[in-house]
Steps between C-alpha positions, in 0.01 A plus 500: 500500500543203260756524227416384142741446205365622171600290195436628152512216236367689197354270222570139610374161416227383737667183606827677574324747724300222663825307578644813659192547710517144620865544593440815694178366656673181620787713639262707711304189616824333604610806695173482697556135569856561620378782715240285669754227546707732720721707273377841629761692297314433179267759345271420208574641154211685324478585127285666241564398145391724209492368152321443169453168322477388133154376419400229751184353649515365858242277673473502880433194722124566517466582132336298207690427184169560320563875558787488249338529158810410294648160418868439490526574131322836549727583796799460268338714239455775761854454624360447845611258774273323746576390858304334784634663812472483876316822576133553587247614240410395149652587162662831407715650233838676533676685213696802399358821629364338815690570815533183708587518862610215723528589872683236705419625846514348850154599622611432861666848462170652389180307589401137469186536299489402135160673443654822635806450286283477184309816595841674555614397154180640354543825691850540364368485143195718576728769648738476199215548260386810688836664419407469128146627557340159457234408755480133583344274765430143606220263411355318798588138487759536231871557523682775312458860405214623277385810312130574564485175684151557636348554164410297185817648342731341754840416361806362676827685479705293741485123574651338807587153620734397778650207686586499869692254714614566861366848436743565221339618175584460135330566158306822508337732244479580128424867442393600150678811390558487128390134462367359168156410627427278198686215680228496761248402240659153491419425861216542750703730725509383862204275402266803475317506171265798546756781563756670277869588551668832448830681521625843602567566128146418413357708783719806427536463127876529506808281547664535837854474624532162669786643708282788625214269601745259668656786697156606636396141571818433683449806717140401577617149603736647758229742633223234520719234669717747698843366391819652358701389199867402506533567121 
């Protein structure tokens, strides 16, 4: 069974977390290269990073800057940062009250199928929400987790975007727990302009313990992907 190290960063600047991701990602990729070059004693390292970020908008490789509705002056007024990054997907928002998860996994230890990987990430969140009596689902053709996704009231509760190289993943998901949803009004989230966003707080009408949600999500990750944690 694969072993995964859990890293809790708390509230951390987006760029600082991105730099750490890149460092761990490159370490795992290099381990795979060394293994394939004959060093059979090497095993790949796998990580899941949990954190929150100060207000920040990030634009994926396939996204359009037109989906950011703020100029640089307005970003400063909102105390929000903005980064173009190397994941898939369009624009999204991260901020306090949103649980951000970055799995850095060697998919050769699980399955080499990015489509399946995305569905597994969605299933982790769907199963987590069930523990809090929130029913969620998928929307055909769209990535992420939705509430009433098959209705006119569809609203996204978790956005996802990943990068993979040599079957090693990075980036991941932004799960709205107690998120200030007003910040989503300044973008066209994920390039989708006809659907709303939501949070666990909005759905349940109460503020949740981030630690409690993270504990459940962490457990659901291990169950869905069949791995064990070393911390």
